[in-house]
N, C-alpha and C positions, 0 to 999 in steps of 0.2 A: 821480138827476143835479142834484137841488140841491148837495145833497154835494160834486157837484165843481163847481159853480158857482163856488159859494161858496166851495173849496181853492186853487184855481185862476184863477178870472175877477178876480186884482188888478190893479192898478192898473200896476202895474208889467210884470204878461205883458197887459196891452191894450196900452200903451206898448212890448214887444216885438213882437207879433205884428202894431201897428199901422206899425213898422221893415219890416219882413218883408215887409206887404201893399205897404207903399212902392217897398218893393225890386226885389219880379214887375211890379210895375206899371212903373219908369220904366225897368227893369233887365231885367230874363231875360223877363218876357212879349213889350216891342219886338223882340227879336234873335230873336226866334223869327217875326217876321215875313215873308212870301214876295214882297210886294211884289203880293198879293192877298190883297184881306181875308177870311180863316180862317172857316171855318167857326159855330166859337162864337161870334165876333161879331154876327154873325146874330140877327137878331130871328126869321122863321120864317121857313123856306122847304121845300119841297119833295123828294122824291129825285130828280126831272130835275135839280133848279136844284141843289141839293147836290152830282151830277154834272158838272151844267156847268161849277161854280168849279174840281171837280178835275181833269178835262181841260186842262187851262189850264195848269195845272201842268206842272212840268217832273216827271222822274221824281226827277231830283236833288230839290227843290221838298217834292214832296211823300212823301219818305226822312227829309226832315229835320223835315216838321211832324210823321209818323207821328213821330219820336222826342220831339218836343216835346211831343207829348200825353202819351205813357208815362212820359214823367221831369219835369216841368216842372207836365205841366195837371192830375199827379194829387197832385205837394203842396201846389199853390196853393187847392182849393178846399178842404183840410185848415185851410191860414192862413185865409182868412177865414171861414169857420166857426165858425172856436172865438171868432175878434177878430168877430164883428158877435154872437154867443152871448153876450157873456163881456156889449159895450155893453149888448142890452138888454135882457140879466140887474139889471145894473148901475140902470136906469134905470125897470125894470120891477118890480120883482123876484118877477117870474113865471115858472118854468120850460117853461112849457108855450111860449107864447111866447117864448124862448131856444131853442127848438128848431127853431122859424122855418129860421133860415141852414141847419140838416141837410140842411134840402127841397133850398135852394140845391143842396149838398153830392151828394147821395144822385140830383138831374137832372142836372150838370157828370158825374159819372162814368158816366151812363148814355150822353150824349153823346157823351162823349171813344172810352169802348170800339168804341161805336159807327163814328165816324168813325177813329180806329186799324182795324178791321176793312174799312170798307169801303175805306180805303188798302193795306189788306193783300192783299184783292182785284182792288182793282182792274189792270189795265181794264175785269174781270167787273162788271156794276153788282146791288144784291143793293137790292129794292127795301124790303126787312125792313129792309135797316138805314138805310137812303135815310129812308127816314117814322123811325123810332125815330130816329137823329139829328135830326131836325128840329120833333121832339114833344117831343124830353125837350130841348130850345135854346125851345123855346115859353116851356115848362116850366119850366126852369132862369131866364127871363129875367120870367118870374112873379111870381115871390118873390123874386127879388130884390129890381123895384119893390115889395113887401108890406113886405117885410124894411126897407128905408130908409124905406119910410113910419112903419112902429113907429120906427125911428132917431131918425126927423127929430117927430114925435110926440113923444116920450120927452124928445127934450132939450127940447123946446118944456114938454114938460108941469116939467120940472125948471127949468127958468129963471121958471117963473109958481111954482112952488111956492117957490121961493126970495125972490121979490118979494116973497111975504104976509107 
């Protein structure tokens, strides 16, 4: 992993991934918004709450949401995981900490697959898929918070090192 991070974690690649990250956040993902807040932007929800939300979507919106999850929201986790992994490695020079963003990716993929399955089964309800979606969403945001803490502390650490 260290060789990968050294080889591909250049400032040029970080900049490129940052531009892609901004593109997703400013143009692509907002275009997927349905008027209702998507499940993957919640911090926590139960299977019942998930199905309540999905029942408020029209069939067209559910299909649009499903397609967005299958296409855009499968690429986006790769982009942000690489971006944050490269940034963390530059700041900490520690490949174990740099793997942290990939835990977000794993839970984001599980979340996406669960929601896609729920949308595909709709109007049938599956407590299993609804619960798995809710748990993976919560874990995704938990590891996102930890990742951001490492980034902020890393920037602070680097700033203090430069001042000394």
